[in-house]
C-alpha positions in Angstrom: -10.4 35.3 -14.7 -13.0 32.6 -15.0 -12.2 29.6 -12.9 -11.4 27.3 -16.1 -8.7 30.1 -16.8 -7.9 30.7 -13.3 -7.7 26.4 -13.6 -5.3 26.7 -17.1 -2.5 29.0 -15.1 -2.8 26.8 -12.1 -2.2 23.9 -14.1 0.7 25.3 -16.1 2.7 25.4 -13.3 2.5 21.4 -12.2 5.3 19.5 -13.8 3.2 16.2 -14.3 1.1 18.5 -16.9 3.6 20.6 -18.4 4.8 19.0 -22.0 8.7 18.1 -22.5 9.9 18.8 -26.1 12.3 15.7 -25.6 9.6 13.3 -25.9 8.0 15.8 -28.8 9.0 13.1 -31.4 7.5 10.0 -29.8 5.0 9.1 -32.2 8.1 9.2 -34.9 10.5 6.9 -33.2 11.0 3.3 -33.2 8.5 0.3 -31.7 12.3 -0.2 -29.6 13.0 3.3 -28.8 9.3 4.2 -27.9 10.1 1.0 -25.7 13.0 2.4 -24.4 12.0 5.8 -23.6 9.3 4.2 -21.6 11.5 2.3 -19.8 14.2 4.8 -19.1 11.1 6.9 -17.5 10.2 4.0 -15.4 13.7 4.0 -14.0 13.2 8.2 -13.4 9.9 7.2 -11.5 11.7 4.6 -9.2 14.4 7.4 -8.2 11.8 9.8 -8.0 10.4 7.2 -5.0 13.7 6.4 -2.9 14.7 10.0 -3.2 11.6 10.3 -0.9 12.5 7.9 1.6 12.6 9.5 4.8 9.2 10.2 4.4 7.8 7.5 3.5 9.7 5.8 6.4 7.8 8.7 8.4 4.1 7.3 7.0 5.2 4.4 8.0 5.8 4.8 11.8 2.8 6.5 12.0 1.0 4.2 9.8 1.8 0.9 12.1 1.0 3.7 15.5 -2.9 3.3 14.7 -2.9 0.3 13.4 -1.4 -1.1 16.5 -4.2 1.1 18.0 -6.6 -1.2 16.6 -7.3 1.3 13.9 -7.5 1.1 10.1 -5.3 2.2 6.7 -7.2 4.2 4.6 -6.1 5.2 1.0 -7.8 7.5 -1.3 -7.9 8.8 -4.5 -9.8 10.1 -8.1 -8.6 8.7 -11.3 -5.1 6.6 -11.9 -4.5 7.7 -8.0 -7.4 5.9 -6.3 -7.5 2.6 -8.5 -3.6 2.2 -7.0 -5.1 2.2 -4.0 -8.3 0.5 -4.2 -5.4 -2.5 -5.2 -3.0 -1.8 -3.2 -6.3 -2.9 -0.5 -7.7 -5.8 -2.0 -3.9 -7.3 -1.9 -3.7 -7.3 1.6 -5.7 -9.9 2.9 -5.0 -12.5 0.6 -0.9 -11.7 1.2 -1.1 -11.2 5.0 -4.3 -12.7 6.2 -5.5 -9.2 7.7 -9.4 -9.0 7.7 -10.3 -6.9 4.8 -11.6 -3.8 6.9 -8.1 -3.4 7.8 -6.9 -1.7 4.5 -9.6 0.1 2.4 -9.0 1.7 -0.9 -11.5 4.5 -1.5 -11.8 5.8 -5.6 -14.1 9.0 -6.0 -17.5 8.0 -8.0 -17.5 4.5 -6.5 -16.9 1.0 -7.8 -18.1 1.7 -11.4 -15.5 4.2 -11.2 -12.6 1.6 -11.1 -13.3 0.6 -14.7 -15.0 3.5 -16.4 -14.3 7.3 -15.9 -17.3 9.5 -13.8 -17.6 12.6 -14.4 -16.7 15.4 -11.7 -16.3 12.5 -9.3 -12.7 14.3 -8.7 -13.8 17.6 -8.1 -16.7 16.6 -5.6 -15.2 18.5 -1.7 -17.8 17.9 -0.4 -18.2 13.9 -1.3 -14.4 13.3 -0.4 -15.2 14.8 2.9 -18.2 12.3 3.4 -15.8 9.3 2.6 -13.8 10.4 5.5 -16.3 10.3 7.9 -15.9 7.8 10.0 -12.2 7.9 10.5 -11.3 8.5 13.7 -7.9 8.9 15.8 -6.8 5.1 15.8 -6.9 5.4 11.7 -4.4 6.6 9.3 -5.3 8.0 5.4 -3.0 8.6 2.8 -4.5 10.7 0.0 -3.5 10.0 -3.4 -3.3 13.1 -6.6 -0.5 13.3 -9.1 -1.6 16.8 -9.5 -1.3 17.2 -5.7 -5.0 19.2 -6.1 -7.4 17.0 -6.3 -10.4 18.6 -4.5 -12.2 15.7 -3.7 -8.4 14.1 -2.0 -8.4 17.3 -0.4 -11.8 16.9 0.9 -11.5 13.5 2.8 -7.7 14.8 4.3 -9.4 17.7 5.6 -12.2 15.5 7.4 -9.8 13.1 8.6 -7.6 16.0 10.4 -10.4 17.6 11.7 -11.8 13.7 13.1 -8.2 13.7 14.6 -7.0 10.8 12.2 -3.1 10.4 11.1 -3.1 11.9 7.7 -0.7 11.3 5.0 -0.3 13.0 1.1 0.8 11.6 -1.7 1.6 13.7 -4.7 3.9 14.2 -7.7 4.5 17.5 -8.0 6.2 19.8 -5.2 4.4 22.0 -2.6 1.4 20.4 -3.6 -2.6 21.3 -2.2 -2.9 18.4 -0.2 0.4 18.4 1.0 -0.6 21.6 3.3 -1.8 20.8 6.9 -0.8 17.1 7.3 1.3 15.1 9.6 3.8 13.5 6.6 3.5 14.8 2.8 4.9 12.5 0.4 6.2 14.2 -2.9 7.5 12.3 -5.9 8.9 14.8 -8.3 8.7 12.5 -11.7 8.4 15.4 -13.7 6.6 15.0 -17.3 5.0 12.6 -18.7 6.4 10.9 -22.4 2.3 11.3 -23.6 1.8 14.9 -21.9 -0.2 15.0 -19.1 -1.1 11.1 -19.0 -0.3 10.9 -15.4 -1.2 6.6 -15.3 2.2 6.1 -16.6 5.4 8.2 -14.1 3.0 9.3 -11.6 0.7 5.9 -11.2 4.5 3.8 -11.6 5.9 6.3 -8.4 2.2 5.8 -6.5 1.9 1.9 -6.8 6.1 1.7 -6.0 5.1 4.2 -3.1 2.0 2.1 -1.3 4.1 -1.4 -2.2 6.3 0.3 0.6 3.7 1.9 2.6 1.6 -1.4 3.1 4.5 -4.1 2.8 7.0 -2.7 5.7 3.3 -1.9 8.0 2.4 -5.9 7.3 6.2 -6.5 8.0 6.2 -4.5 11.2 2.6 -6.2 12.9 4.5 -9.9 12.2 3.1 -11.3 9.0 6.0 -11.9 7.9 8.9 -14.1 9.2 12.3 -13.2 7.7 11.1 -12.3 4.3 8.9 -15.4 4.3 4.7 -14.7 4.0 3.6 -16.6 7.0 0.4 -15.0 7.2 -0.9 -16.0 3.4 -4.2 -17.9 3.4 -3.6 -21.1 1.5 -6.6 -20.4 -1.0 -6.2 -22.6 -4.2 -3.5 -25.1 -5.0 -0.7 -22.5 -6.0 -1.2 -21.1 -2.5 -1.5 -24.6 -0.7 2.0 -25.3 -2.2 3.7 -22.0 -1.6 2.3 -22.8 1.7 4.5 -26.0 1.7 7.2 -24.5 0.2 7.1 -21.5 3.1 7.4 -24.3 5.7 10.2 -26.0 4.4 12.2 -22.8 3.6 11.5 -21.8 7.4 12.4 -25.2 9.0 14.5 -27.1 6.2 11.7 -30.3 6.7 11.1 -32.2 3.9 7.6 -31.8 1.8 6.1 -34.5 3.9 6.7 -33.4 7.3 5.4 -29.8 6.3 2.5 -31.7 5.0 1.7 -33.0 7.4 2.0 -29.6 10.5 0.2 -27.7 7.6 -2.7 -30.3 8.3 -2.3 -30.7 12.3 -1.9 -26.5 11.7 -5.7 -26.1 9.5 -3.8 -24.7 6.6 -1.9 -21.9 9.0 1.9 -21.7 8.2 2.5 -20.0 11.0 1.2 -22.7 13.6 2.8 -24.9 11.3 6.2 -23.2 11.4 5.8 -23.5 15.5 5.1 -26.9 15.6 8.0 -28.4 13.6 10.4 -25.7 14.5 9.9 -26.5 18.5 8.1 -29.9 19.2 5.4 -28.5 21.3 1.5 -29.6 20.4 -0.8 -27.2 18.5 -2.7 -26.0 21.9 0.8 -25.0 23.3 2.1 -23.5 20.3 -1.5 -21.4 19.4 -1.0 -20.1 22.8 2.4 -19.0 22.3 1.1 -17.3 18.8 -1.7 -15.4 20.8 0.7 -14.5 23.5 2.8 -13.2 20.8 0.4 -11.1 19.3 0.5 -13.1 16.0 4.8 -12.6 16.3 6.1 -15.6 15.1 9.4 -15.4 16.1 8.3 -13.9 19.6 6.1 -17.1 19.5 8.5 -19.1 18.9 10.7 -18.2 21.5 8.4 -18.9 24.1 7.2 -21.8 23.1 10.7 -23.2 22.6 11.2 -21.8 26.9 8.0 -23.5 27.7 8.8 -26.8 25.8 12.8 -26.6 27.6 10.6 -26.1 30.7 8.6 -29.3 31.1 
């Protein structure tokens, strides 16, 4: 059997590659019915993610442990899967005020592959291994592959394991190749796609939902959220400056004028502005409390209030 025949046989076993007869008349349906079918299948993707909640939670716990040690989170994939990782990673700094090096997205074929297909990039095991070669025991990696057999991702996960990193696989088929030997395997089984084999559809939706959960919960547990408010948001434009004021108002119940004044005193820091309004201490005391609490606003407020009461 040739390599291609073997690959054809392998793909035949993957649910994401199957041709579902339920969708055989897709091109004959009305626009309304085509949209309804797409929407229904999006719900299937969400249900598949919900079924893997326990695995996703275990992955988050391991990732948060590494981040608290000072490590990084790296997403790695090819094609749509790689783009999902890069997208999620790129949104973390403006949303949660992190250093861009904390959460990274790596795609087979490099930056050009974000917009265009790069032939054979996903088949390069050694390139995947090289991409993970600088990881260490304090880091975490999530390898993403709809099929669960992408060589580039397999190479990266194997290299990461050898370096002691925390390894997570995210596949859309059961018993995936990339699941072998990892610390946590997340297998979100979405089934055949409406357009057969087009894993940018349900598989892509499922990957986005899983990555949303991983990064958001990790940031919540890292003190980047107070209640459900983005208290480390970076105010880099007018919309975000208005959001910062609204966040201070929601957190403290203060007036718009008080929120604007506190943000001005705090140099734009939402966390510091909330601490100033809530505790009445001066900026130096509030800033020191935040630093002592490792940026956790809830802990800092308790400490600052205690110090203020003792004066």
